[in-house]
N, C-alpha and C positions, 0 to 999 in steps of 0.2 A: 602627192606621189612620192614614194620612197626614192631616196637618192640612188639606190641600186638599179631601179628600173629606169631612171633618167639616164644613167650611164649606159645601160644596155641599149636603150633606144638610140642614143647618140652614136654609140659604136656601130650598131647595125646600119646606121645611115652613113658610115664612113667618116665620122667626125673624130678628131683627136681630143680627148678629154684632158684638160690641163689640171695638174695636181690631183689625180684620181683618188689617192689615198685620203686626202682631206674630205672628199665627198663621201667615200666609203665609211669614214668614221662617223658620219652623220646618219648613216642608214640604220634603221631599226632592225632590219633583217641581219645585217652584219653583226650588230651588237648581240643578237640572240645566238648567233653562231659562236662568237668569241666567249660567251658565257657558258657554253656546254662543258660538262665535266664528266669524268668517269665513263668515257666512251669505250664500248667494246669494238672489236674489229669491224663488225657490220655497221655500227654507228659511225665510225670514221669513214667508211665507204660512202654512206648516205650524205654525210656532211660535205665530203669532197665533191660529190656529184652536184649537190645543190650550189655550193660556192662556185663551181665551174660555169654556172649559168650567168654569173655576174662578171663582166670584164674587169680586168686588173686585179682580181682577188689573188692571183698567183703571187702578188707582191706582199700579201699579208703574212705575218709570221705564223698565224694559226694555220693558214693554208699550206705554207711551206712545211710545217710539222706533219700535216696529214700526208703530203706527198712523200716526205721522207719515210713515214711509216709504211705506206703502200710499197714504195721501192724496196724497203728492207724486209717486209713481212709477207706481202701478197703477190708481188711481181715474181714470176718464175721465168725460166728460159723459154718456156712454151707459151706463156701468156699470163693474164691475171687470174688468180684463184682466190675466191673469197675465204678459203681456209689457209692459203699459203702452200698447199700441196698441189703439184702440177697434175696429179692423177684425178683431182677433184675440180678441175676447170669446168665451168658450165657456160654455155653461150651467153646467157643474159648478163651475168656479172662481168665477164670478160668484155662484153660490148659496152656496158655501162661505164666501166673504168677507162676503156679505150676512148670513148667519146669525151669523157671528162678531161683526159690528158690532151686531146686535140684542142679543146676549148681553152685549156690553161697554157697553151703555147708549147706543149710537150709532144706534139704529134710525130716528131722525128726522133724522140728519145728511144733508147734501146728497149725500154719497157713497152712503149706503144707499138714499136715495130714488131716485137714478139707477139703482142696481142693480135695485130693485123695479120701476121703470118699464120697464127692459129686459125683465124677466120678463113683465110684463103685456102688453107689445106684441109680443114675439117668441117666447116659449116655446110649444111645441106639446105636447099631451098625448095624441096618438093617431096612428095610422097614416094615411098618405095626406093629411096636413095640410101645407100649405106655409107656412113662416115668411115674414114680411115683411122679415126682416133681410137686407140686400142683400149683406153681405160673405161671403167664402168661408172665413174662418178657422174657422167652425164645422164645416167639412168636413175639416179637417186630420187629425183623429185617427179616421177611419173613418166620419164622417158623423153629427154630432150631431143634425141634423134633416133627414135624407133621408126616403124613403118610410116607413121604420121608424125612429122617433126613438130616440136613444140612451137606453137604460133608466137608465143611470147619471145622466145629466143630469136626467131626470124625477125619479128618486129623490132626488137632492141638492136639487132645487128644491122638491119637496113637503116634504122635511124642513125646509128653510130657511123656507118659508112657514108651516109649523106653529109654528116658533119665533117668527116675527113675530106670528102670531095670538096666541100665548100671552103674549109679553113686551111687545109694542108696541101692537098695535091689533086687538082681537077683532072689530071691526065693519066692517072693510073688505070689502065684498060681493064685489069682484072677486077678492081674495085667497081668500076662502072658497069661491068658485066654482072657482077654479083648484085648490085643495086637493082638492075633490070630484072634479074631472076627472082629476087626476093619480093620486089614490088608486084610483079606479075602474080606470084603466089597469093599475096595479100589481096590484090584486086579481084582474083578469082573468088575470094571469100567476101567480096564487097567490103573489105577492110576489117570486118569484125564479126561476120556471121559464119556459123557452121554450115557446111555444104549439105548436111543431112536434113536439118530442120529449120535453118535460118535463124536460130537462136544465137545470142552472144557467145563467142568462143570461150571466154574466160572471165573470171570475176574482175570487175572494175574497168573492163575494156570500153564500156559506154559511159564512163564517168570521167569528169574533168579533175585533174590533180596537177599540182605544180609546186616544187620541182618533181622530177620523176623518181620512182623507186623501181624495184624489180617487177612490179605490176605493169603490164602494158595497158595504157590508159587512152581515153579519147584524146587527150592532149598530145600524146605521142603520135597518134594517127593523124591528127591535124598537121603536126610538124612534118611528117613523112609526105603527106599529100602536097603540102605547100612547097617544101624543098625540092620535091621531084617534079613539080609543075604538072601534077596529075588531076587538078580540080575539074578539068573538063572531060575526063574519062567517064563514060556512062556508069562504070562500075563503082565510081566514088559517089554516086548520087545519094545512096542511102546514108552515107556518112555526112554529107552536106546537109541533108534534111534533118538529121539528128542534131547537128550543130544549130540549125535554125530553130528547131523545136526547143532547145535549151536556152535560147536567148531570153533575157528577162525583160520586164516592162520598161526598164530604164536603159534598154539597148546594150546590155552587157551580158556577162556570164558569171556564174558563181562556181566556186570550188565544190565538187560533189563529195570528194573522198579525201580524207587526210590519213596518211599512213602513220601508224603509231609505233615509234621506235626512238629511243634516245639517240639523237644524232640527225634524225630527219626533221628539218625545219620547214613547215609550210610557209610560203611567201605571203599568203592571204588566208583569212579565216573563211568560214562558210556562211557568215551572216549577211554579207553584202557583196555586191559585184566585185570581182577580182580585177584589179588594174592590170595584172600580168596576163590574165586570160583575155581581157579586152584587147590588149596589144597583140597577143599572139593569134587570136582567132580572127580579128579584123584583117590580119595580113592575108589569110587564105581567101577572103572575099575580093581581094585586089588582084589575085592571080588569074 
């Protein structure tokens, strides 16, 4: 088992890891991150998102460089923008970076608070709702918030808010209300199905991947159901059946999809059972 996963499991169980940097130095995953070169802004975003899944990585010089880049180039007064321009803020990237900051111990930073403020003011969680956000960047990739809001944006936002609730502030009533609204919308779709024909809503939504990218994946949906304690909701049955169907003969799960971009580092390959998925997916069976 990679040292990074050992640290993640220990931390999730409330254990304090002694000399975490010594353990991280022995992680193959961390070594692959520190060997990355010539990263474009998107690559730096994906690298930071992945590193944030591993506790104590905020102490690594490479992670600190990525945080400094995001603060300097991508964080705006309105929220996180993948281009650095506030008028081009989109829900998925704002949520991705907001969640990463929560995991990195930066949930109360001004950058994270701006991202959360954007979500509170402008994110919509149902059809036929109009966002108050005045800029058109959210329409660039097919319409993040048109009459039918982007399911990916809702999913990534709900996931990020659940992480904020868990790691930063469990008592923010507005956040808790938004989680409920977003979760209800997703459950109406049985977490991944179109209302019109029952087919998967988006590419890769029924595929396992880790860490996350801007695609909404099965792994994201498992996280949302587990963190929100919704496994017993009848509308989650299709998702649970899909997870069971994907279980391998060795009682594990394999990575289905690896996003290709310099800066995105998959934690496991597709050839054998993923230790990360085994840990994450078995957790939902215990809820």
